[in-house]
C-alpha positions in Angstrom: 10.3 75.3 -22.9 13.5 76.7 -24.3 14.6 80.3 -23.9 13.0 82.5 -26.5 15.3 85.1 -28.0 13.4 88.3 -28.7 13.4 89.2 -32.4 10.4 91.5 -32.7 9.1 93.8 -29.9 5.7 93.6 -31.5 5.4 90.0 -30.5 2.1 89.8 -28.7 3.6 87.5 -26.1 5.6 90.5 -24.8 2.6 92.7 -24.2 2.8 92.2 -20.4 6.1 94.0 -20.4 5.6 96.7 -23.1 5.4 100.0 -21.0 2.6 98.5 -19.0 1.3 100.4 -16.0 0.3 98.6 -12.8 -3.3 99.6 -13.4 -3.2 98.1 -16.9 -1.7 94.9 -15.6 -4.6 94.5 -13.1 -6.8 94.2 -16.2 -4.6 92.0 -18.3 -6.4 89.9 -20.8 -6.4 86.1 -20.3 -6.2 86.4 -16.5 -8.8 86.0 -13.8 -7.5 88.6 -11.3 -4.8 90.4 -13.4 -1.0 90.4 -13.2 1.7 92.0 -11.2 5.4 92.3 -11.9 8.1 90.6 -9.8 11.6 92.1 -10.1 14.7 90.0 -9.4 15.3 86.3 -8.8 14.9 86.8 -5.1 11.4 88.3 -5.4 10.5 85.7 -8.0 11.6 82.9 -5.6 9.5 84.4 -2.8 6.5 84.7 -5.2 6.8 81.0 -6.2 7.2 80.0 -2.5 3.9 81.8 -1.8 2.2 79.7 -4.5 1.9 82.5 -7.1 1.9 81.4 -10.7 4.1 83.1 -13.4 2.9 83.7 -16.9 6.3 84.4 -18.3 9.7 85.9 -17.5 11.9 88.5 -19.2 15.5 87.9 -18.4 18.9 89.4 -19.2 22.3 87.7 -19.5 23.1 85.4 -16.5 19.6 85.9 -15.1 18.3 83.5 -17.7 20.0 80.6 -15.9 18.6 81.9 -12.6 15.1 81.9 -14.1 15.5 78.4 -15.5 16.7 77.1 -12.1 13.6 78.5 -10.4 11.1 77.6 -13.1 12.4 74.6 -15.0 11.1 74.4 -18.6 7.4 75.0 -18.1 7.3 78.8 -18.2 8.4 80.9 -21.2 11.6 82.9 -20.6 12.1 85.8 -23.1 15.6 87.2 -23.4 17.6 89.7 -25.5 20.2 92.5 -25.2 19.8 95.0 -22.5 19.1 98.0 -24.8 16.3 96.0 -26.5 14.7 95.0 -23.2 14.9 98.6 -22.0 13.2 99.8 -25.2 10.5 97.2 -24.5 9.8 97.9 -20.8 10.8 101.6 -20.6 13.4 101.0 -17.8 16.7 99.2 -17.2 16.5 95.7 -15.8 18.9 96.4 -13.0 18.1 93.2 -11.2 18.4 91.0 -14.3 14.9 89.7 -14.7 11.2 90.6 -14.3 8.3 88.1 -14.2 4.7 88.6 -15.1 2.8 86.9 -12.3 -0.8 86.0 -12.0 -2.4 87.9 -9.1 -3.9 85.5 -6.6 -7.5 86.0 -5.3 -7.6 88.0 -2.1 -8.6 86.1 1.0 -11.6 87.2 3.2 -11.0 89.4 6.2 -12.4 86.8 8.5 -9.9 84.1 7.3 -7.0 86.4 8.0 -8.2 87.3 11.5 -8.9 83.7 12.5 -5.5 82.9 13.9 -4.1 86.5 14.1 -3.1 88.4 17.2 -1.4 91.5 15.6 -2.9 93.2 12.5 -1.9 96.4 10.7 -4.5 98.5 8.9 -3.4 101.0 6.3 -5.9 103.8 5.7 -5.4 105.7 2.4 -1.6 105.3 2.3 -1.2 106.4 -1.3 2.6 106.1 -1.7 3.6 102.6 -2.8 7.1 103.2 -1.4 5.6 103.6 2.1 3.3 100.6 1.6 6.3 98.4 0.6 8.4 99.7 3.5 5.5 99.0 6.0 5.1 95.4 4.6 8.8 94.8 5.0 8.6 95.9 8.7 5.4 93.8 9.2 7.2 90.7 7.8 10.4 91.3 9.7 9.0 92.2 13.1 6.2 89.8 13.1 2.6 91.1 12.7 0.3 88.5 11.3 -1.6 90.3 8.5 -2.3 93.6 6.8 -5.7 95.1 5.9 -5.8 98.0 3.4 -8.6 100.4 2.8 -10.1 101.0 -0.7 -8.1 104.2 -1.3 -4.8 102.7 -0.2 -2.1 102.0 -2.8 -2.1 98.5 -4.1 0.5 96.3 -2.4 1.1 94.4 -5.6 2.2 97.6 -7.5 5.8 97.1 -8.8 7.4 99.8 -6.6 5.7 98.4 -3.4 6.9 94.9 -4.2 10.4 96.2 -4.9 10.7 98.3 -1.8 9.4 95.4 0.3 11.9 93.0 -1.2 9.0 90.7 -2.0 7.6 90.7 1.5 4.1 91.8 0.2 4.1 88.3 -1.4 4.7 86.6 1.9 2.6 88.6 4.4 -1.2 87.8 4.2 -3.2 90.9 3.2 -6.6 91.8 1.9 -8.8 94.9 1.3 -11.6 96.0 3.7 -14.7 98.1 3.1 -15.9 101.1 5.1 -15.1 101.7 8.7 -18.5 100.5 10.0 -18.1 97.1 8.5 -14.4 96.9 9.3 -15.0 97.7 12.9 -17.8 95.1 13.2 -15.6 92.2 11.9 -12.6 93.2 14.0 -14.8 93.5 17.1 -16.4 90.2 16.4 -12.9 88.6 16.2 -11.9 90.2 19.5 -9.6 92.9 18.3 -8.8 96.2 20.0 -8.3 99.0 17.5 -5.3 101.2 18.1 -5.0 104.3 16.0 -1.7 106.2 15.7 -2.4 109.9 15.5 -1.4 113.3 16.9 -4.3 113.9 19.1 -4.8 115.7 22.5 -6.2 112.5 24.0 -3.5 110.2 22.7 -1.5 108.2 25.2 2.2 107.3 24.8 3.0 104.2 22.9 5.3 102.9 25.7 2.5 103.3 28.3 0.0 101.5 26.1 2.4 98.7 25.2 3.1 97.9 28.8 -0.4 96.5 29.1 -1.4 95.8 25.5 -4.5 93.7 24.7 -4.2 90.1 23.5 -5.5 91.0 20.1 -4.9 94.4 18.5 -5.1 96.1 15.2 -2.7 99.0 14.6 -4.2 101.7 12.3 -1.9 103.9 10.3 -2.8 106.8 8.1 -1.5 108.7 5.0 1.4 111.1 5.1 0.3 114.6 5.7 -3.5 114.0 6.1 -3.2 111.3 8.8 -6.2 109.3 9.8 -9.7 110.2 8.8 -12.3 111.2 11.4 -14.0 107.8 10.7 -10.9 105.9 11.6 -10.4 107.8 14.8 -14.0 107.3 15.7 -13.7 103.6 15.1 -10.6 103.3 17.3 -10.7 102.0 20.9 -7.4 103.8 21.8 -5.4 106.6 20.2 -1.6 106.4 20.7 1.4 108.4 19.7 5.2 108.1 19.7 6.7 110.8 22.0 8.9 113.1 20.0 11.9 115.2 21.0 13.6 118.3 19.6 10.4 119.9 18.4 9.7 117.2 15.8 6.0 116.3 15.7 6.0 112.9 13.9 7.9 110.3 11.9 7.4 109.1 8.4 4.5 106.6 8.4 6.8 103.7 7.5 9.2 104.5 10.3 6.4 105.0 12.7 4.9 101.6 11.8 8.2 99.9 12.6 8.6 101.6 15.9 5.0 100.8 16.9 5.2 97.2 15.8 8.4 96.7 17.7 6.7 98.0 20.8 3.5 96.0 20.4 4.6 92.6 18.9 5.6 90.2 21.6 
């Protein structure tokens, strides 16, 4: 398919880009699981490598050639001047292109745990920036999968994908239910649950890491509120990173990187 020059912003084929929220994209018409937005040629390439399917691409200037190189002629590529694309989307395409991608179906928890040794669980982490940063650390340092609770921000939200540099498209993840069912499936798969929390009975991360179990799931909570009572009750061990200079804790994304570095062998 040739590049389609945008002449009318009311073109229904552009609806995926017209000031759409992440929530609206999850309910996009004509899709089985909804859409997400991939920004930049790098993220698009990682999405394609993960087997994700694009519905269309919106590209600016030289990014059109990048999109055609990645996609060939089978996916519609819409293009136009920068001010027109900004009017359409509501933001400047700093990275040259965005793609409307079909969301893949989420795998089962059991399938993710089958060959995993190190898993990260995000409980109610509402900030997509933190979610994206944690996924980037997971991918870089080497945990095998991420599980997210029902109230956790969606890893496929545009900001989470952007902050992670597309890592959320590479690291296996899925959603879990309540803590009772989550604990059962993790225990059945041989995982030791390690919660990070400021607790009087927490042990130091370095001490725990010195004799870490073969399989472990690292549980991280939201900024401010921390882990819920249910998460702490489900945990086998509570750990914390020793702090200096009167500082009590790190940002959850920074803490996740420190903990994974200590626990991933």
